[in-house]
C-alpha positions, 0 to 999 in steps of 0.5 A: 874593565871596559863600562860594558863588562862592568854592566854585565857584571853588575847584572850577573850580581844582580841574579844572584843577589835575587836567587840568594834573598830567598835563602839567607834566613835559612843558612849562614853560608848563604848569607855570607855570600849574598854579603860578599856579592853585595860588596861586589857590587857595591865595588863594580857600581864604584867603578861604573861611576869613576869611569862616568866621571873621567874629567880633567879633574878626576884625572888630576885628583889621581896625581895627588895622594890618595885617601883610604876607602872605606866600606861605606863609600862604596854604598853612597848612592 
């Protein structure tokens, strides 16, 4: 994805989260949807961070075996 697309998607997720935040205590469905959107936003933020860090070292890093990503890796900010 291009940087602009990722930024617009993150903004869209933030708007969705702000609308759902009022209803997470009222409905389990809203709570689940809120959590899903929060994870999607974290993934997009990680992708944006990776786009910013496209250096020679990161390009070489892709040649090395990948480590398994944990969900907590997306929330390190």
